[in-house]
The first five atom37 places (N, CA, C, CB, O) and aatype in JSON, in Angstrom:
{
  "aatype": [12, 19, 18, 14, 15, 3, 3, 14, 2, 19, 14, 2, 6, 10, 16, 11, 10, 1, 7, 12, 10, 14, 0, 8, 16, 0, 10, 10, 9, 7, 7, 1, 0, 0, 18, 7, 18, 18, 5, 0, 10, 1, 19, 14, 3, 19, 1, 10, 19, 2, 4, 10, 0, 6, 9, 6, 0, 0, 10, 6, 6, 9, 15, 19, 8, 15, 4, 6],
  "atom_mask": [
    [1, 1, 1, 1, 1],
    [1, 1, 1, 1, 1],
    [1, 1, 1, 1, 1],
    [1, 1, 1, 1, 1],
    [1, 1, 1, 1, 1],
    [1, 1, 1, 1, 1],
    [1, 1, 1, 1, 1],
    [1, 1, 1, 1, 1],
    [1, 1, 1, 1, 1],
    [1, 1, 1, 1, 1],
    [1, 1, 1, 1, 1],
    [1, 1, 1, 1, 1],
    [1, 1, 1, 1, 1],
    [1, 1, 1, 1, 1],
    [1, 1, 1, 1, 1],
    [1, 1, 1, 1, 1],
    [1, 1, 1, 1, 1],
    [1, 1, 1, 1, 1],
    [1, 1, 1, 0, 1],
    [1, 1, 1, 1, 1],
    [1, 1, 1, 1, 1],
    [1, 1, 1, 1, 1],
    [1, 1, 1, 1, 1],
    [1, 1, 1, 1, 1],
    [1, 1, 1, 1, 1],
    [1, 1, 1, 1, 1],
    [1, 1, 1, 1, 1],
    [1, 1, 1, 1, 1],
    [1, 1, 1, 1, 1],
    [1, 1, 1, 0, 1],
    [1, 1, 1, 0, 1],
    [1, 1, 1, 1, 1],
    [1, 1, 1, 1, 1],
    [1, 1, 1, 1, 1],
    [1, 1, 1, 1, 1],
    [1, 1, 1, 0, 1],
    [1, 1, 1, 1, 1],
    [1, 1, 1, 1, 1],
    [1, 1, 1, 1, 1],
    [1, 1, 1, 1, 1],
    [1, 1, 1, 1, 1],
    [1, 1, 1, 1, 1],
    [1, 1, 1, 1, 1],
    [1, 1, 1, 1, 1],
    [1, 1, 1, 1, 1],
    [1, 1, 1, 1, 1],
    [1, 1, 1, 1, 1],
    [1, 1, 1, 1, 1],
    [1, 1, 1, 1, 1],
    [1, 1, 1, 1, 1],
    [1, 1, 1, 1, 1],
    [1, 1, 1, 1, 1],
    [1, 1, 1, 1, 1],
    [1, 1, 1, 1, 1],
    [1, 1, 1, 1, 1],
    [1, 1, 1, 1, 1],
    [1, 1, 1, 1, 1],
    [1, 1, 1, 1, 1],
    [1, 1, 1, 1, 1],
    [1, 1, 1, 1, 1],
    [1, 1, 1, 1, 1],
    [1, 1, 1, 1, 1],
    [1, 1, 1, 1, 1],
    [1, 1, 1, 1, 1],
    [1, 1, 1, 1, 1],
    [1, 1, 1, 1, 1],
    [1, 1, 1, 1, 1],
    [1, 1, 1, 1, 1]
  ],
  "atom_positions": [
    [[-4.69, -5.63, -5.35], [-3.98, -6.85, -5.62], [-4.97, -7.99, -5.46], [-2.75, -7.01, -4.68], [-5.55, -8.19, -4.39]],
    [[-5.15, -8.73, -6.53], [-6.15, -9.78, -6.5], [-5.54, -11.15, -6.77], [-7.24, -9.5, -7.51], [-5.78, -12.09, -6.02]],
    [[-4.76, -11.25, -7.8], [-4.27, -12.55, -8.21], [-2.89, -12.39, -8.82], [-5.24, -13.23, -9.21], [-2.67, -11.4, -9.52]],
    [[-1.97, -13.28, -8.61], [-2.04, -14.41, -7.69], [-1.77, -13.94, -6.26], [-1.02, -15.5, -8.09], [-1.23, -12.85, -6.04]],
    [[-2.14, -14.74, -5.33], [-1.98, -14.34, -3.92], [-0.63, -14.76, -3.34], [-3.1, -14.94, -3.09], [-0.35, -14.47, -2.18]],
    [[0.19, -15.44, -4.13], [1.45, -15.94, -3.57], [2.63, -15.78, -4.54], [1.31, -17.4, -3.19], [3.55, -16.6, -4.54]],
    [[2.62, -14.74, -5.36], [3.71, -14.5, -6.29], [4.95, -14.06, -5.51], [3.32, -13.43, -7.35], [4.9, -13.02, -4.86]],
    [[6.04, -14.82, -5.54], [7.21, -14.48, -4.74], [7.9, -13.19, -5.19], [8.19, -15.61, -4.78], [8.73, -12.66, -4.46]],
    [[7.56, -12.67, -6.37], [8.18, -11.44, -6.86], [7.49, -10.18, -6.36], [8.18, -11.44, -8.35], [8.09, -9.11, -6.35]],
    [[6.25, -10.28, -5.94], [5.48, -9.1, -5.57], [6.09, -8.32, -4.4], [4.07, -9.51, -5.21], [6.22, -7.1, -4.51]],
    [[6.49, -8.95, -3.3], [7.08, -8.16, -2.22], [8.3, -7.35, -2.68], [7.49, -9.08, -1.09], [8.44, -6.18, -2.3]],
    [[9.17, -7.95, -3.48], [10.34, -7.2, -3.97], [9.92, -6.07, -4.89], [11.3, -8.13, -4.7], [10.5, -4.99, -4.83]],
    [[8.93, -6.31, -5.73], [8.47, -5.26, -6.65], [7.82, -4.11, -5.88], [7.47, -5.85, -7.66], [8.04, -2.95, -6.22]],
    [[7.05, -4.42, -4.85], [6.45, -3.35, -4.05], [7.52, -2.57, -3.28], [5.41, -3.93, -3.07], [7.42, -1.35, -3.13]],
    [[8.52, -3.27, -2.79], [9.62, -2.61, -2.1], [10.35, -1.67, -3.07], [10.61, -3.64, -1.5], [10.69, -0.55, -2.7]],
    [[10.59, -2.14, -4.29], [11.24, -1.29, -5.3], [10.37, -0.07, -5.62], [11.52, -2.09, -6.58], [10.87, 1.05, -5.72]],
    [[9.07, -0.31, -5.78], [8.16, 0.79, -6.09], [8.19, 1.83, -4.98], [6.73, 0.26, -6.29], [8.28, 3.02, -5.25]],
    [[8.11, 1.37, -3.73], [8.15, 2.31, -2.59], [9.44, 3.12, -2.64], [8.05, 1.54, -1.23], [9.43, 4.33, -2.38]],
    [[10.55, 2.48, -2.97], [11.84, 3.16, -3.03], [11.94, 4.16, -4.18], [0.0, 0.0, 0.0], [12.7, 5.12, -4.08]],
    [[11.19, 3.95, -5.25], [11.24, 4.86, -6.39], [10.32, 6.06, -6.22], [10.87, 4.12, -7.65], [10.51, 7.09, -6.88]],
    [[9.33, 5.94, -5.35], [8.39, 7.03, -5.13], [8.98, 8.05, -4.15], [7.04, 6.49, -4.6], [9.73, 7.67, -3.24]],
    [[8.66, 9.31, -4.32], [9.08, 10.3, -3.33], [8.53, 9.94, -1.95], [8.62, 11.72, -3.75], [7.45, 9.35, -1.84]],
    [[9.25, 10.3, -0.92], [8.85, 9.94, 0.45], [7.46, 10.46, 0.79], [9.86, 10.48, 1.45], [6.74, 9.83, 1.58]],
    [[7.07, 11.58, 0.23], [5.76, 12.16, 0.56], [4.6, 11.54, -0.23], [5.79, 13.66, 0.31], [3.45, 11.93, -0.05]],
    [[4.89, 10.58, -1.1], [3.85, 9.93, -1.89], [3.32, 8.71, -1.15], [4.4, 9.52, -3.28], [4.08, 7.82, -0.77]],
    [[2.02, 8.69, -0.96], [1.39, 7.56, -0.26], [1.33, 6.35, -1.18], [-0.03, 7.95, 0.23], [1.11, 6.47, -2.38]],
    [[1.52, 5.18, -0.6], [1.36, 3.92, -1.33], [0.33, 3.08, -0.58], [2.73, 3.16, -1.48], [0.59, 2.6, 0.52]],
    [[-0.83, 2.92, -1.19], [-1.91, 2.13, -0.61], [-2.04, 0.84, -1.4], [-3.26, 2.93, -0.61], [-1.97, 0.85, -2.62]],
    [[-2.22, -0.27, -0.69], [-2.48, -1.53, -1.37], [-3.76, -2.12, -0.82], [-1.29, -2.52, -1.2], [-4.09, -1.97, 0.35]],
    [[-4.48, -2.79, -1.68], [-5.74, -3.39, -1.28], [-6.1, -4.51, -2.25], [0.0, 0.0, 0.0], [-5.39, -4.76, -3.23]],
    [[-7.19, -5.17, -1.97], [-7.65, -6.27, -2.8], [-7.52, -7.59, -2.07], [0.0, 0.0, 0.0], [-6.93, -7.67, -0.99]],
    [[-8.08, -8.61, -2.66], [-8.16, -9.93, -2.03], [-6.79, -10.46, -1.58], [-8.79, -10.92, -2.99], [-6.7, -11.04, -0.5]],
    [[-5.75, -10.28, -2.36], [-4.44, -10.85, -2.05], [-3.53, -9.9, -1.27], [-3.75, -11.25, -3.33], [-2.44, -10.3, -0.86]],
    [[-3.95, -8.68, -1.06], [-3.07, -7.66, -0.49], [-2.58, -8.0, 0.92], [-3.77, -6.34, -0.46], [-1.43, -7.73, 1.24]],
    [[-3.42, -8.59, 1.75], [-3.03, -8.84, 3.13], [-1.8, -9.74, 3.21], [-4.18, -9.46, 3.9], [-0.89, -9.48, 4.0]],
    [[-1.76, -10.79, 2.42], [-0.62, -11.69, 2.43], [0.66, -10.99, 2.02], [0.0, 0.0, 0.0], [1.72, -11.22, 2.61]],
    [[0.57, -10.15, 1.02], [1.75, -9.41, 0.58], [2.15, -8.35, 1.6], [1.5, -8.76, -0.77], [3.33, -8.12, 1.84]],
    [[1.17, -7.72, 2.19], [1.45, -6.68, 3.2], [2.2, -7.29, 4.38], [0.14, -6.01, 3.68], [3.14, -6.68, 4.89]],
    [[1.8, -8.46, 4.8], [2.48, -9.14, 5.9], [3.92, -9.45, 5.52], [1.73, -10.44, 6.29], [4.83, -9.32, 6.35]],
    [[4.15, -9.86, 4.29], [5.49, -10.19, 3.83], [6.36, -8.94, 3.67], [5.43, -10.95, 2.51], [7.58, -9.0, 3.8]],
    [[5.72, -7.83, 3.38], [6.45, -6.59, 3.09], [7.12, -5.96, 4.29], [5.53, -5.6, 2.48], [8.34, -5.83, 4.36]],
    [[6.28, -5.58, 5.24], [6.75, -4.83, 6.4], [7.59, -3.64, 5.97], [7.55, -5.74, 7.33], [8.63, -3.35, 6.57]],
    [[7.14, -2.96, 4.93], [7.82, -1.78, 4.41], [7.15, -0.55, 5.01], [7.78, -1.74, 2.84], [5.93, -0.41, 4.94]],
    [[7.93, 0.34, 5.59], [7.32, 1.56, 6.13], [6.61, 2.34, 5.03], [8.39, 2.45, 6.8], [7.01, 2.29, 3.86]],
    [[5.59, 3.04, 5.4], [4.86, 3.92, 4.49], [4.1, 3.2, 3.39], [5.8, 4.89, 3.88], [3.79, 3.79, 2.36]],
    [[3.79, 1.93, 3.59], [2.87, 1.21, 2.71], [1.65, 0.9, 3.56], [3.53, -0.11, 2.1], [1.76, 0.26, 4.61]],
    [[0.51, 1.35, 3.11], [-0.7, 1.21, 3.93], [-1.66, 0.22, 3.28], [-1.39, 2.58, 4.12], [-1.95, 0.31, 2.09]],
    [[-2.14, -0.7, 4.08], [-3.12, -1.68, 3.64], [-4.51, -1.11, 3.85], [-2.95, -3.03, 4.41], [-4.84, -0.63, 4.93]],
    [[-5.34, -1.17, 2.81], [-6.74, -0.76, 2.91], [-7.6, -1.96, 2.55], [-7.05, 0.48, 1.99], [-7.38, -2.6, 1.52]],
    [[-8.56, -2.26, 3.4], [-9.37, -3.46, 3.23], [-10.72, -3.23, 2.56], [-9.59, -4.08, 4.55], [-11.33, -4.18, 2.08]],
    [[-11.18, -1.99, 2.52], [-12.5, -1.73, 1.95], [-12.56, -0.28, 1.48], [-13.63, -2.02, 2.98], [-11.64, 0.51, 1.73]],
    [[-13.64, 0.07, 0.8], [-13.78, 1.42, 0.27], [-13.77, 2.48, 1.38], [-15.06, 1.54, -0.53], [-13.23, 3.57, 1.19]],
    [[-14.35, 2.16, 2.52], [-14.36, 3.12, 3.62], [-12.93, 3.41, 4.1], [-15.21, 2.59, 4.79], [-12.62, 4.55, 4.44]],
    [[-12.08, 2.4, 4.13], [-10.7, 2.61, 4.53], [-9.94, 3.42, 3.49], [-10.01, 1.27, 4.77], [-9.06, 4.21, 3.84]],
    [[-10.26, 3.22, 2.21], [-9.63, 4.03, 1.17], [-10.01, 5.49, 1.36], [-10.03, 3.53, -0.25], [-9.17, 6.38, 1.29]],
    [[-11.3, 5.73, 1.6], [-11.77, 7.09, 1.82], [-11.07, 7.73, 3.02], [-13.28, 7.11, 2.03], [-10.64, 8.88, 2.95]],
    [[-10.95, 6.98, 4.11], [-10.29, 7.5, 5.31], [-8.81, 7.77, 5.04], [-10.44, 6.51, 6.49], [-8.26, 8.78, 5.49]],
    [[-8.16, 6.88, 4.31], [-6.74, 7.06, 3.99], [-6.54, 8.29, 3.12], [-6.18, 5.81, 3.29], [-5.61, 9.07, 3.35]],
    [[-7.39, 8.47, 2.13], [-7.27, 9.64, 1.25], [-7.54, 10.93, 2.02], [-8.24, 9.52, 0.07], [-6.88, 11.95, 1.78]],
    [[-8.5, 10.89, 2.93], [-8.78, 12.07, 3.77], [-7.55, 12.41, 4.62], [-10.01, 11.82, 4.67], [-7.17, 13.57, 4.72]],
    [[-6.96, 11.4, 5.23], [-5.76, 11.61, 6.06], [-4.61, 12.17, 5.22], [-5.33, 10.28, 6.74], [-3.91, 13.08, 5.65]],
    [[-4.44, 11.62, 4.03], [-3.37, 12.09, 3.15], [-3.61, 13.55, 2.76], [-3.29, 11.2, 1.88], [-2.67, 14.34, 2.76]],
    [[-4.85, 13.9, 2.44], [-5.11, 15.28, 2.02], [-4.93, 16.25, 3.17], [-6.52, 15.41, 1.45], [-4.48, 17.38, 2.95]],
    [[-5.26, 15.85, 4.4], [-5.05, 16.71, 5.56], [-3.55, 16.94, 5.78], [-5.68, 16.08, 6.83], [-3.13, 18.07, 6.02]],
    [[-2.75, 15.89, 5.69], [-1.3, 16.02, 5.9], [-0.64, 16.82, 4.79], [-0.65, 14.65, 6.0], [0.34, 17.51, 5.04]],
    [[-1.17, 16.74, 3.59], [-0.54, 17.47, 2.48], [-0.81, 18.97, 2.58], [-1.05, 16.94, 1.13], [-0.1, 19.77, 1.97]],
    [[-1.83, 19.34, 3.32], [-2.16, 20.77, 3.48], [-1.41, 21.41, 4.63], [-3.65, 20.95, 3.69], [-1.46, 22.63, 4.8]],
    [[-0.72, 20.63, 5.42], [-0.02, 21.18, 6.59], [1.28, 21.82, 6.19], [0.23, 20.1, 7.63], [2.0, 22.34, 7.05]]
  ]
}
């Protein structure tokens, strides 16, 4: 998520997206504007990633849990 950083529709759209995805599907958000939306969201099972290393760690965690 990069632009715009203050679209009032984004939190509702992300909440809808989370609700449409199966519970076992990870939802990661990142980018310059993501932190502001993440704070507004407070939706369970939405993970904020701030850099490539965090994406790698999140994907590793997801793959470990999917194999259990």
